TORPA-252301 format. One line per field, with one value per residue: residue number from 0; chain; x, y, z of N, C-alpha, C in turn. Coordinates in Angstrom, 2 decimals. Each point is the difference from the previous one (the first is absolute). Example, Ala and Ser with C-alpha at 12.3 -4.5 7.8 and 13.67 -1.06 7.14 Angstrom:
n <- (0	1)
chain <- (A	A)
npx <- (13.19	-0.35)
npy <- (-5.69	1.05)
npz <- (7.80	-0.72)
capx <- (-0.89	0.82)
capy <- (1.19	1.19)
capz <- (0.00	0.06)
cpx <- (0.90	-0.77)
cpy <- (1.20	1.09)
cpz <- (0.00	0.73)
% end
This chain:
n <- (0	1	2	3	4	5	6	7	8	9	10	11	12	13	14	15	16	17	18	19	20	21	22	23	24	25	26	27	28	29	30	31	32	33	34	35	36	37	38	39	40	41	42	43	44	45	46	47	48	49	50	51	52	53	54	55	56	57	58	59	60	61	62	63	64	65	66	67	68	69	70	71	72	73	74	75	76	77	78	79	80	81	82	83	84	85	86	87	88	89	90	91	92	93	94	95	96	97	98	99	100)
chain <- (A	A	A	A	A	A	A	A	A	A	A	A	A	A	A	A	A	A	A	A	A	A	A	A	A	A	A	A	A	A	A	A	A	A	A	A	A	A	A	A	A	A	A	A	A	A	A	A	A	A	A	A	A	A	A	A	A	A	A	A	A	A	A	A	A	A	A	A	A	A	A	A	A	A	A	A	A	A	A	A	A	A	A	A	A	A	A	A	A	A	A	A	A	A	A	A	A	A	A	A	A)
npx <- (-11.68	0.75	-1.29	0.78	-1.52	0.61	0.05	-0.68	1.31	-0.50	0.66	-0.07	-1.22	0.46	-1.23	0.39	-0.70	1.44	0.48	0.38	1.06	1.25	0.17	1.42	1.30	0.52	0.22	-1.38	-0.86	0.58	0.20	-1.16	0.13	0.69	-0.52	-1.02	0.36	-1.14	0.66	0.96	0.64	-0.30	-1.22	0.10	0.33	-0.08	0.86	0.81	1.17	0.92	0.51	0.08	0.90	0.46	0.10	1.35	0.06	-0.87	-0.33	0.07	-1.02	-0.11	0.87	0.98	0.19	-0.08	0.00	-0.23	0.14	-1.38	1.15	-1.16	-0.46	-1.56	-0.62	1.01	-0.73	-0.90	0.75	0.03	-1.92	-0.24	0.97	-1.39	-0.65	-0.53	-0.68	-0.72	0.62	1.72	-0.51	-0.61	1.27	0.89	-0.84	1.24	-0.17	-0.35	0.60	-0.23	-0.62)
npy <- (22.46	0.76	-0.10	0.50	-1.16	0.31	-1.20	0.29	-0.34	-1.06	-0.49	-1.47	0.20	-1.00	-0.97	-1.17	-1.36	-1.26	0.02	-0.52	-0.18	0.78	-0.58	-0.55	-0.51	-1.60	0.25	0.92	-1.25	-1.13	0.68	0.26	-1.35	-0.52	1.46	-1.00	-1.13	-0.70	-1.26	0.18	-0.87	0.29	0.82	-0.63	-0.64	-1.49	0.35	1.22	-1.09	-0.40	1.38	0.08	-1.22	0.26	0.68	0.11	-0.35	1.38	-0.91	0.04	-1.05	-1.69	0.73	-0.86	1.39	-0.16	1.02	-1.39	0.05	1.14	1.03	0.68	1.51	0.92	-1.49	0.23	1.30	-0.98	-0.22	0.74	0.61	-1.63	0.49	1.69	-0.75	0.60	1.09	-0.59	0.95	-0.09	-1.21	-0.60	0.65	-0.10	-0.51	-1.38	-1.32	-0.70	-0.65	-0.73	-0.97)
npz <- (-44.89	-0.56	0.09	1.03	0.63	1.17	0.61	0.54	0.96	0.57	1.20	0.42	0.35	0.71	0.26	0.75	0.01	0.79	1.85	-1.57	0.72	0.98	-1.13	0.72	-1.33	0.43	-1.46	0.01	0.65	-1.22	-0.97	0.11	0.75	-0.52	-1.37	0.25	-0.09	-0.45	-1.92	1.14	-1.09	-1.14	-0.06	-0.04	-1.35	1.03	1.44	-1.04	-0.29	1.28	-0.11	-1.93	-0.56	1.29	-1.46	0.72	-1.80	-0.13	-0.30	-1.34	0.73	0.03	-1.28	-0.16	-0.13	-1.29	0.92	0.77	1.14	0.50	0.75	0.93	-0.51	-0.50	-0.78	-0.85	-0.54	-0.37	-0.22	-0.53	0.29	-0.43	-0.46	0.34	0.51	-0.37	0.74	0.18	1.60	-0.36	-0.54	1.26	1.42	-0.75	0.65	1.04	-1.53	1.63	-0.03	-0.77	1.22)
capx <- (-0.13	-0.97	-0.74	0.16	-1.19	0.54	-1.27	0.15	0.57	-0.37	0.36	-0.98	0.11	-0.18	-0.45	0.17	-1.52	0.39	1.59	0.91	0.61	1.01	0.85	1.04	0.53	0.64	1.26	0.58	0.46	1.56	0.72	-0.31	0.91	1.01	0.28	-0.06	0.68	-1.11	0.46	1.84	-0.19	-1.15	-0.50	0.49	-0.92	-0.38	-0.58	-1.61	-1.45	-1.09	-0.60	-0.80	-1.14	0.03	-0.98	0.50	-0.50	-1.03	-0.06	-0.78	0.32	0.85	1.57	0.33	-0.62	0.17	1.32	0.32	-0.86	-0.49	-0.74	-1.47	2.01	0.06	0.47	1.38	0.67	-0.85	1.15	1.24	-0.61	-0.23	0.75	0.93	-1.40	-1.60	-1.41	-1.30	-0.52	0.49	-0.32	-1.22	-1.28	-0.18	-1.29	0.31	-0.69	0.95	1.22	-1.10	1.08)
capy <- (-0.62	-0.50	-0.89	-1.75	0.33	-0.85	-0.40	0.46	-1.70	0.52	-1.01	-0.80	-0.65	-1.01	-0.03	-0.74	-0.28	0.10	0.66	-2.04	-1.07	0.08	-1.08	0.63	-1.15	-0.51	0.76	1.15	0.02	-0.67	1.23	1.09	0.34	0.42	0.68	1.34	-0.86	-0.10	-1.01	-0.61	-0.49	-0.70	-1.88	-0.76	0.39	-0.39	0.66	1.14	-0.73	-0.29	1.19	0.46	-0.99	0.10	1.27	0.90	1.09	-0.53	-0.11	0.32	-1.71	-1.40	-0.50	0.98	-0.62	-0.19	0.34	0.11	0.56	0.95	0.12	0.90	0.26	-0.22	-0.56	0.30	1.46	-0.61	-1.65	1.51	0.77	-0.72	0.26	0.97	-0.52	0.64	-1.01	0.80	0.98	0.89	-0.24	0.64	1.40	-0.32	-1.18	-1.04	-1.51	-1.40	-0.88	-1.67	-1.07)
capz <- (-1.63	-1.32	-0.54	0.76	0.67	0.80	0.47	1.50	0.15	1.68	0.62	-0.09	1.29	-0.21	0.88	0.73	0.95	0.53	-0.68	0.55	0.73	-0.26	-0.09	-0.86	-0.24	1.70	-0.55	0.97	1.34	0.17	-0.54	1.26	1.14	-0.31	0.16	1.57	1.24	0.63	1.17	-1.19	-1.48	-0.49	0.40	-1.91	-0.23	-0.22	1.27	-0.56	-1.20	0.95	0.62	-0.37	0.44	1.02	0.12	0.16	0.03	-0.27	-1.72	-0.91	-0.64	1.06	-0.19	-1.31	-1.15	-2.09	-0.01	1.34	1.12	0.09	1.50	0.33	0.74	1.75	0.60	-0.35	0.92	1.44	-0.23	0.23	1.33	1.63	0.15	1.16	0.87	-0.55	0.45	-1.22	-0.20	-0.56	-1.37	-0.29	-0.11	-1.29	-0.99	-0.83	1.21	0.55	-0.58	0.23	0.34)
cpx <- (-2.00	-0.33	-0.35	-0.52	0.56	-1.30	0.49	-0.47	-1.15	0.30	-1.11	-0.47	-0.82	-0.59	-0.28	-1.86	0.35	1.50	1.05	0.84	1.12	1.29	1.07	0.63	0.82	1.27	0.57	-0.34	1.29	0.54	-0.19	-0.11	1.88	0.47	-0.12	0.80	-1.29	0.55	0.94	0.08	-1.46	-0.78	-0.09	-1.81	-1.05	-1.09	-1.25	-1.59	-0.81	-0.58	-1.94	-1.17	-0.75	-1.24	0.75	-0.15	-0.75	-0.10	-0.93	-0.10	-0.09	1.05	0.48	-1.13	1.25	1.34	0.32	-0.20	-0.20	-0.49	-0.45	1.98	-0.97	0.41	1.72	0.05	-0.73	1.19	1.18	0.37	0.25	2.00	1.20	-0.56	-0.52	-1.26	-1.07	-0.99	-0.51	-0.45	-1.78	-0.40	0.79	-0.52	0.62	-0.54	1.07	1.21	-0.69	1.74	-0.56)
cpy <- (-0.07	-1.31	-1.31	0.98	-0.38	0.20	-0.08	-1.83	0.31	-1.71	-0.74	-0.62	-1.35	-0.41	-1.16	0.23	0.42	0.34	-1.43	0.52	0.56	-1.59	-0.53	-1.06	-0.42	0.37	1.40	0.07	0.11	1.54	1.11	-0.86	-0.26	0.81	1.49	-0.45	-0.08	-1.57	-0.15	-1.27	0.24	-1.65	-0.77	-0.19	-1.02	0.08	0.81	-0.98	-0.78	0.78	-0.23	-1.45	-0.62	1.86	0.87	1.47	-0.55	-0.23	0.15	-1.17	-0.02	-0.41	1.18	0.64	0.74	1.14	0.10	0.47	0.94	-0.06	1.32	1.19	0.45	-1.29	-0.39	0.83	-0.59	-0.83	1.09	-0.22	-0.92	-0.65	-0.40	0.59	1.28	-1.30	0.05	0.72	1.47	-0.44	0.88	1.38	0.49	-0.03	-0.63	-0.70	-0.11	-0.05	-1.46	-0.56	-1.21)
cpz <- (-1.04	-0.36	1.20	1.29	1.44	0.81	2.17	0.32	1.80	0.07	-0.39	1.31	0.36	1.80	0.41	0.62	1.05	-0.13	1.23	0.71	-1.03	0.20	-0.06	0.08	0.89	-0.54	0.67	1.00	0.95	0.33	0.99	1.08	-0.53	-0.10	1.91	0.77	1.41	1.59	-0.41	1.50	-0.26	0.02	-1.61	-0.86	0.32	1.41	-0.60	-0.40	1.18	0.90	-0.45	0.53	0.90	0.98	0.87	-0.69	-1.36	-2.10	-0.51	-0.75	1.24	-0.83	-1.17	-1.45	-0.97	0.36	1.84	0.90	0.02	1.26	0.04	0.42	1.82	1.11	0.53	1.87	1.87	0.18	0.67	1.48	1.02	-0.25	0.30	1.06	-0.56	0.80	-1.08	0.94	-1.08	-1.54	0.25	0.06	-2.17	-0.90	-0.88	0.41	0.50	-0.62	0.64	0.70	-0.27)
% end
């Protein structure tokens, strides 16, 4: 097209000075448990909240945030592995921190 200058666009890269841990809302954990039939019947919301409160599921902060409970994804995966009987040795080989007891 005449008279129109086309500028080349490049994706912008943003870098963090740290790598934030991925967090999952409790409602998403409920959805995943139901969808993948991890526990049948699925635990109630109150049971999942108790798992957050007692530290079984590691959360961002000590209680719900403005958008609800936020569970660290790696903590959720560790809990699932523990339910399946996976041991902490396997986690050490993969460079993961052992699940807090």
